[in-house]
C-alpha positions in Angstrom: -12.6 14.5 5.5 -11.0 13.1 2.3 -11.4 9.7 0.7 -8.0 8.5 -0.4 -6.8 5.2 -1.8 -3.4 4.7 -0.2 -2.1 1.8 -2.3 -2.1 1.9 -6.1 0.2 1.1 -9.0 0.4 3.1 -12.2 1.7 0.1 -14.2 -0.6 -2.8 -15.1 2.2 -5.3 -14.8 5.3 -5.5 -12.5 7.7 -6.5 -15.2 10.8 -8.4 -14.0 10.6 -9.7 -10.5 12.8 -7.8 -8.1 13.1 -4.7 -10.3 11.4 -1.4 -9.6 8.2 -0.6 -11.5 8.6 2.8 -12.9 6.4 5.7 -13.9 3.6 5.1 -16.4 1.7 8.2 -17.4 -1.0 6.3 -19.2 -1.7 4.1 -16.3 -1.7 7.0 -13.9 -4.2 9.0 -16.1 -6.6 6.0 -16.3 -6.3 5.5 -12.5 -7.4 9.1 -12.1 -10.5 8.5 -14.3 -11.6 5.5 -12.3 -10.8 7.2 -9.0 -13.1 10.0 -9.9 -15.9 7.5 -10.9 -15.4 5.8 -7.5 -15.9 9.1 -5.7 -12.4 9.4 -4.4 -10.7 12.7 -3.6 -7.2 11.4 -4.3 -4.9 8.4 -4.3 -1.3 7.5 -3.5 0.9 6.2 -6.3 3.0 3.4 -4.7 4.9 1.5 -7.4 7.4 -1.1 -6.3 10.6 0.4 -5.1 10.1 3.5 -7.2 8.6 6.8 -6.2 7.8 9.9 -8.2 5.7 13.1 -8.0 3.1 13.4 -10.7 0.8 16.3 -11.4 -2.2 15.1 -13.4 -5.9 15.7 -13.8 -6.6 14.0 -10.4 -4.9 14.6 -7.0 -2.1 12.1 -6.3 0.2 11.6 -3.3 3.8 10.4 -3.7 4.6 7.0 -2.4 6.7 3.9 -2.7 5.9 0.2 -2.0 9.3 -0.8 -0.6 10.4 -4.4 -0.7 12.1 -4.8 2.7 13.9 -7.8 4.0 10.7 -9.0 5.6 8.0 -7.9 3.2 6.3 -4.9 1.6 5.9 -1.6 3.4 4.2 1.5 2.0 5.9 4.9 2.4 3.6 7.8 1.7 4.3 11.5 2.1 6.1 14.5 0.6 9.5 12.9 0.1 9.5 9.1 -0.1 12.8 7.5 -1.1 12.9 7.8 -4.9 14.3 4.3 -5.6 15.0 1.5 -3.2 16.9 -1.7 -3.7 14.6 -4.8 -3.1 15.6 -6.6 0.1 18.2 -4.1 1.1 16.5 -2.4 4.0 15.0 -3.9 7.1 11.6 -2.7 8.1 13.1 -0.7 11.0 15.7 0.9 8.7 13.0 1.9 6.3 10.8 3.4 9.0 13.6 5.5 10.2 14.4 6.7 6.7 10.7 7.5 5.9 10.3 9.5 9.1 13.4 11.5 8.4 11.8 12.4 5.1 8.5 13.5 6.7 6.6 10.4 5.4 4.3 7.8 7.0 4.9 4.1 6.9 2.1 1.5 6.4 2.5 -2.3 6.9 1.1 -3.5 3.6 -1.0 -6.8 3.3 0.5 -8.1 6.5 -0.6 -11.7 5.9 0.5 -12.1 2.3 4.1 -13.1 1.8 5.3 -11.0 4.7 6.7 -11.4 8.2 7.2 -7.6 8.7 4.4 -7.7 11.2 6.8 -9.5 13.6 9.8 -7.2 12.9 9.1 -4.8 15.8 9.4 -1.8 13.5 7.6 1.4 14.5 5.0 1.5 11.7 2.5 4.2 11.6 -0.5 2.1 10.4 -1.6 -1.3 9.2 -3.3 -1.8 5.9 -6.6 -3.4 5.1 -5.7 -4.6 1.6 -8.3 -4.6 -1.2 -7.0 -7.8 -2.7 -7.1 -9.8 0.6 -10.5 -9.2 2.2 -10.3 -12.7 3.6 -7.7 -11.3 6.0 -9.8 -8.4 7.3 -10.6 -9.9 10.7 -7.0 -11.0 11.3 -5.7 -7.6 10.2 -8.0 -5.8 12.6 -6.7 -8.0 15.4 -3.1 -7.3 14.4 -3.6 -3.5 14.4 -5.2 -3.7 17.9 -2.3 -5.9 19.1 0.2 -3.4 17.7 -1.7 -0.4 18.9 -1.8 1.1 15.4 -4.5 2.7 13.3 -5.9 0.9 10.2 -5.9 2.4 6.7 -7.4 1.0 3.4 -5.7 0.6 0.1 -6.9 -1.1 -3.1 -3.5 -2.4 -4.2 -4.8 -1.7 -7.7 -2.8 -2.9 -10.7 -5.6 -2.1 -13.1 -7.6 1.1 -13.2 -11.0 -0.5 -12.5 -9.6 -1.8 -9.2 -9.0 1.7 -7.7 -11.1 2.5 -4.7 -12.2 -1.0 -3.7 -10.5 -0.2 -0.4 -9.6 3.3 0.7 -9.1 5.6 3.7 -11.2 8.3 5.1 -8.6 10.9 6.2 -9.3 13.8 8.6 -6.9 16.4 7.2 -7.1 20.1 6.4 -6.1 19.5 2.8 -4.8 16.8 0.4 -1.1 17.9 0.5 1.3 15.0 1.0 2.4 16.6 4.3 -1.1 16.7 5.6 -1.9 13.1 4.6 1.3 11.8 6.2 0.6 13.7 9.4 -3.0 12.3 9.5 -1.7 8.8 9.1 0.9 9.2 11.8 -1.6 10.7 14.2 -4.3 8.1 13.6 -6.8 10.5 12.0 -7.8 7.8 9.5 -10.5 5.2 9.0 -10.4 2.3 6.5 -13.3 1.5 4.1 -13.7 -1.7 2.0 -16.2 -1.2 -0.7 -16.4 -4.1 -3.2 -18.4 -4.0 -6.4 -19.9 -7.3 -7.7 -16.9 -7.5 -10.0 -14.5 -6.8 -7.1 -16.1 -9.7 -5.2 -15.5 -12.1 -8.0 -11.9 -10.9 -8.4 -11.4 -11.2 -4.7 -12.0 -14.9 -4.9 -9.6 -15.2 -7.8 -6.9 -13.2 -6.1 -7.2 -15.4 -3.0 -6.5 -18.5 -5.1 -3.8 -16.9 -7.2 -1.9 -15.6 -4.1 -2.1 -18.9 -2.4 -0.7 -20.6 -5.4 2.1 -18.0 -5.9 3.0 -18.2 -2.3 3.3 -22.0 -2.5 5.4 -21.8 -5.7 7.5 -18.8 -5.1 7.2 -17.4 -1.6 9.1 -14.2 -0.7 11.8 -14.8 1.9 11.8 -13.4 5.4 14.8 -11.8 6.9 16.0 -15.2 8.0 15.6 -16.6 4.5 12.6 -18.7 5.6 9.2 -18.9 4.0 6.4 -16.7 5.2 3.9 -18.6 7.4 0.7 -17.0 5.8 
């Protein structure tokens, strides 16, 4: 059994809206330091619309947080699409592409600026997001309705956020192939483990995301505002 954070970013800031966030070796190294302190065995590197394989001092799994036409979807595995154009792929198209590449797909933060949960796409798992613990009960119900396993990811943008949510993965090793297979087969269990600082930040994130959504919501496939 391995403890893996399946949603992290190696850049502290996104940069320009709608553009991929690329490789940052310093951020990645710092994430590894804090992941080790948190007792993790590895983490997936899921920058926005940009994937890369990085060999560092701590085990990492390639990933991409893809901006689909209906919200963000995580692709994790041995060969995620290296670059994706924001709002170019539907959730279903992305799932098909990810599966062709031996990867697993995860419905990320399903109740934050996203309608992908209603797309009918054949996701492999649903995420309990470390920034949105107020959505835990709703997310659990959603996963049950969709008949999908739950995973955990911190959605860390700063190194100290790594591991506040993660996934216990029943896999023979930490290879990207084994991790993707375990997600697809449901051999996963989410864990949310907030420190006192995380709990304070969680309240702040709730207010910030509510404000951002009101000011600048992400469009759904029909060009409408998200309802959560």
